[in-house]
N, C-alpha and C positions, 0 to 999 in steps of 0.2 A: 438389581441386587447390590447391597452394600459391598464395598471393597473387601472387608474382612471376611464376608461369606464366600466371595470368589476365591480368595487366598486359601480359605479352609478347604474348599472343594479341590483346588489344585493340589494341596498337600495330601489330601485323602487319595487322590488318583496317582500322583507322581512320587509321593514319599516326602517326608519333611526335609531331607537333605537337598532336595531338588528345588525348593522354594525358599529363597532367602528374602526376608522382609526388609523394608527400607533401612531399618536401624543396623542391619548387618552388612549392608552393601558398601564396599570401599568407594572412596570418592572418585576414583578414576573410571568407575563404571557408568558415569553420568553422560560423558561427552566424548567425541572424537577429537582430532587435532585441528578442527576448523576454527576453534576459538569462539564459536557461537554459544550463547548462554544455554544452560541446561539445568535441570533439577533432578534430584534423586527420584527414581521411579517408585511405584508402590512396592515392587518386588523384582527380584531377578530370578528367572527360571533357568535351571541347569539340567535339561533332560539328558538321559544317557543313550537314547536310541530314537529312531524315527517314530516308533509307536508312541513314545512319550511326547514327542513334538506334536503328533497328530491329536493326541488326547488333550494336550494343553490348548491348542488352537481351537478345538471343538468347544471346550468350556468357555474360552474367552469370546468366541464368536457368538455363542448362545446368549451371552450377557452383554454383548456390545462393548467389550473391554479392549481398548487399544493395546497393541503389541508392537514393540520396536525390537527387531533382531539386531544383535551386536556381534561383530567379529573381533578383530584385534584392536578396534577403535583407532585405526590409523588413517581413517578417511579425512578428506579436506573439505567436504561440502555440507557437513552437519547431518548426514543421513542417519547416524547412529545416536544422535542426541535425544534425550528423553525429557518429558515433562513430569510433573508430580502425579499426573493421572495415568501415566503409562505403566505397563509391565514390560520389563526388558527380558529378552530371550537370548541366552548365550549357548552356543554349541561347543563350548570349550571341552566338554567331556566326550564329544563325538569327534575324535581326532585320529581315528585308526586308519592306517594304510591297509586296506583289506586284501588287495591282490595286485600283483604285478605280473602281467602276461607278456613275456618277452616276444613270443611269436606274433601276437597281435600288436605289440608295442603299445600296450595300454596299462593304465593304473586305475584301480577303483579305490576311492578314498572318501572318507567322511569329511564333511564341510568344515569342521572345526580344526582341521590340521593346519598348522602354520605353513606358509608358503615355503620357507626354507627347509622344513621337514620333508615336504614333497620333493623339492629339488634334490635333497640328499638321498632320498630313497631311490629316485630315478638314477642318480649317479652310481649308487652301489650296484644297480642292475646293469650298468654299462650303457645307460640311455640318458636322454636329456629331457627335462621339462623346461621349456625355454622362457616361460613367463618370469620376468625378473623385475623387482622394484627395490628401491632403497630401504623400504620397511619390511623386507623379506623375513626378518626374524620375528616380527610381531604380527603382521597381517595374516589373516586366515584365508584359506582357499574359498570358503563361502563368501567372504567379503569381496575377494577378488572377482568372483563370478557375478555377484549381485551388482557390482559397479562396472563390470566389463573392463577391468583394469588394463592399462597399456604397458608402460615401462620402456625399457631401453632397446628392446629388439623387435619391436612391432614391424619394422621395415622388412624383416625376413620371415618372421613366424606369425605375425598377425596379433590381434588383441586377445584377451582372455577367452572370448567366445570361440576363437579359432583353435583352441587347445582342448575342446570338449567334444566327445563323441556321444555321451549319454548323460542323463541327469535324473536325479530323484528330487522331488520338491513336494512340500505339504501346502495345500491351499488353506484359505482362511477358515473354511468350515471343517478342517481336519482331513479332507480327502487327500490321498497320497497319489501323486503322479509318478509312477515308476517307469522311467525311460532309460534305465541303466543298460544300454546296449552298446556293443563294441564296434558296430559297423560304421565305416566311412560313408557308405551309400545306404540311405534309409529314406526313400521318397514316398512316405505314407501320410500325406496330408499336412496339416498345420504343424510347424516345428515348435512344439511347446518348450523345447530346450532353449531355443533362442529367445522365446518370449520371456522366460524367467531370467536369463542372463541379461544384466543391465537394467533390471526392473527395480533395483535398490530396495528390495524387501517390501514393495508395495503390492505385489501380486501373489507372492508365495514365499515360503522359507526353503531355500536350497539345503538339502541334507546330505546328499551323496553325489559324486560325479565319476564318470568314466573319462579319464584324461588321455589325450593322445600324446604319446611320447615320441621323441625324434632320435635319430642316430647321434651319438655323442661326438662333437667335433674333435678331430685328431690334431688340429693345428689352428692357431689364432694369430692373425697378423694385425698390428695396430699402428696407426700413425697419427701424429698431431700436426695439423697443417695450418699455414698462414696464407690468406687469400686477399686479393685486392678489392673485391666487391661482390655483390650478391649474384651477379651473372656468372662469376667464376665459381661460386659455391654451387649453383644449380648445374653448371656444366660438369663439375667434378662428380656430383651425384650421378648424373646421367652416364658419364663415361665409366664410373666405377661399376654401376649396375650392368653395363653392356660388356665391359672388357675383363673384369675380374672373373676368373674361372669359377670361383665359389660364390660370387656375388657379394652383397653387402649385408652385414649383420647388425651394424650400428652406424649411424651418421648423425652425430651430435654437433650442433652449431652454437657457438658462443660469440656474441657481439662484444666489442671492446669494453662497453659499459660493465658487463658482467665480469670479464676477466680482470680488468683493472681494479674493480672494487674488491673482488675476492682476494687477489694477491696482496692488496693493501691491508685488508682486515684479518686475514688468516695467516699468521706468521709461518705456519708449517708448510704452506703451499709454495711450490717453485714453478716458475714459468717454463714450460717445455721448450719454448723458443725465446731467444734473446732479442729478436727483431719484432717490430710492431706492425700490425696488419689491420685491415678493415674488418676482417672476419677470421674466426678460428674454427677449425673443424676437427673433431675426433672421429676418425674413420677406422672401422673394424671389419675384418672379413674372417669368417670361420670356414674351415675346409676339412676335407677328409684325407688329403694328401700331405702327410707330415713332412715328406722329403721336399716336395716342390712348391708347397704353398707359399712359404716366405719368399722364395726366389721370384715367383710370379708376381707377388705383391710388390716387391721392391722394384721389379722391372716396370710395373704399371706406374708407380710413384715417380720413377725417373722420367717416364714419358710425359707425365703431367707437368713436371718441372720444366722439361725441355720445351713443352708447348706453351708455357707461361700461364697455365691454369692455376698452378700453385706457385706462390712466391718463395716459400720456404717450408721445410717439413722436418720433423724428427720421427724416425721409425724405431719402434720398440725392438730392442735386441734381446729382451728377456721379459719374464713375467713381471719382475719388479718395475721395469720401465713402463710396461702397459698399465700396471697398477698406479704408478705415479701420474700417468696421463689421465686416467679415470678419476683420480682423486681431485683433480681440478674441476671436472664436471660434477662430481658428486658432493662438492663442498656446499651444495644447496642446503644440506642438513644444518648448516650454521645459521640460516636465515632467522629462525625464531629468536636467537640470542642477539644477532647483529642488528636486526630491524624489527623490534617488538611490535610496532604499529603498522607493519606492512599490509598492503593489499595485494593479494596474489591472483594471477590470472592464468588459467589453463584453457587456451583457445586454440582453434585450428582453422586453417585456410587451405585453399588450393596452393600447392607448392609455389606456383608462379606468382602468387599474391603476397607471400609472407614478407618479402623484403620491403615492399611498399607499405603494407599494413603496419609492420613494426616501426618503420620510419614515421608514419603518420601518428601513431600512438605516442612515440617518444617526443615528437615535436609539439603535439597538442598538450601533453602533460607538462612539459618544461615551460611552455608559454604561459599556461595557467598558473603553474606553481614553480617559479624559477629555482627555488631551493630544494626541489624534490629530488629523490633518488629513484632512478628508473633503470632497471637491469633487464636485459633480454637474453634468452637462450632457448634451446629447444631441440626436440627430436625432428629435425627438419625433413628427414627422409620420409616421415609419415604425416607431414603437414602440421605438426604440433608446436605451437609457440608458447613459451612461458614468459610472462612479464611480472616483475616484482617492483612494486611502487611503494615508496614511503614519502608522505608529505608532512612537513612540520606544521603544526597548528599555530601559525603566526597570528591568525585573527581571533583565536580563542573560541572557535565555533564547535570544537569537539571532534575527536577522531572519527566518531560514527558518521557525522555529517560529511566530513572530508572523504571518508571511504565511499559514501553514497555518490558523491560528486565524481570521484575518480572512476567508479564503476560505470556510471552513466556515460562518461566520455569514452572509455575503452569499449564497452559493449555496443555503443552506438557505431563505432568504427567497424567492429566485427559484423554488425548487421549490414552495413553498407557494402561490405565485401562478401556478403553471403557466406560468412564463416560459421563456426560453431562456438557457442558460449561455453561448451565443456568438451574438451578433447578426450580426457581420460579419467577425470576425477569424479564424474557424476554430477547430478543436479542437487540432490538432497534438499535441505531447507534454504541453502545459501543462494541458489541460482534459479529457484522456481519462478521468481518474478520476471526473469529475462528469458525464460524458455521460449516465449513467443518471438524473440529475435531470430531464432533458428528454425523453429517449427511453425508451420502454417496453421491457421485456425482449423482447417479440415483434419490435419494430423493430430492436433490437440483433442479434437472431438473424438477421433478414433481411439486415442489413448484413454480418454475418460470412459468410453464405452467398454473397453477391455477391463478397466479397473472395476467398473460397476458390475460386470458379468462375473468376475472371479472373486471379488470382495465386496458384495453388495452392502454390507454393513459398515464398510470403511474402517475396519479395525487394524489393518496392516500398515504400519508406519505412516499414520495420518500426518498431514501437513508437510509431506516430503514429495519431491519430484514435480507433481502436477500443480500448476498455479491455482490459487484459491478460487478465482473466478475467471471465466473465459476472457482473455485479453482482447483488445482491439486488434483488427487485422494489421499485420506488419508487412505484408507482401503486396 
């Protein structure tokens, strides 16, 4: 069927205001933050409820029309980028907080709600929704779940999938999976909730979720530490998890390459420590004991200093102190302006391997491109390493070719260490060619079988996540 006829049918069923043609779509609706090329889609659908999502997908599936679901467009893997032949689907109108159940400690919310709105609603109820990302004001819950987002506090609360008790999703043919249940225990066969979470819009469109809320912390203790080496970093992590009464809520590691560069490039930043060290750690612990939490934290820090695990530390004495510490770690938002041709990596390893893997990446990149900028930091408590690389095009081969060479080098080291090519940002269009570095041929075949069963016409987010052709065995 011609595109105009499909759009006419969609308007007839959804209403004219729910179907914006290409000419009326704003430029920012074409792509996410990945920097990958994108084109204006045929139209942007803006359904008001699950029934309209179901109707729209049924129409598109019947005609083999590709559909790309878009949230806040803050993704970094190209999962929301569209081509000229796609129809984009936005759940921005489906943003309601439908219910907060304090007794069950749950929130039922539509997928178009921004993450920050969800966090604020939980806080007003005296509870906590712990998923937190730098893009909290723009990203949507549906996008967070579709990519299984991570963020700053995975070490304590887990990934996005760990915050969900129930889910509603619409399959490619318009069928609605209503699993919006509030139980922690529900051992009734295949867990379709977890199948949808992390599927990046390739298996279904997440429309509603029942979120698991947590008790709101009554006290937060934060320290910025300088350490002599990677062994000291891992020892501090182990000791903090074992000895802090409330455990660890964040454990962010910065290599000197990252800290020195950011302090030099961002005038507003101030170094929390005057001394120089081989590693810097931002350690945070959330607790329920407002009276004794800070004292126990400071006692632990003193013991680590006495034992030589930490060389120096600054302990936050106020919220403003803690904010200043976090500002150093969150300065990554400046990267697009400071390093416009950067190649960014979101990889993960066993915690014991991160130090060596980061060292190997840094050495290999600097040997190949001595004038390159290589910055390392990450959520080390959950094995997540971020590398930021910018290589000047001294040979005139073009930034695209340089990026390909840089990625081949880094992802090769990831494969050798049996790491993951994507820790928290997803695969999208950007990493589908290296998915075989992490997933075996048997795993990829199982993933393709699931895709074929739930979306046999291949209309949902085509060209994303799964490699175009089965790769050669990597294991």
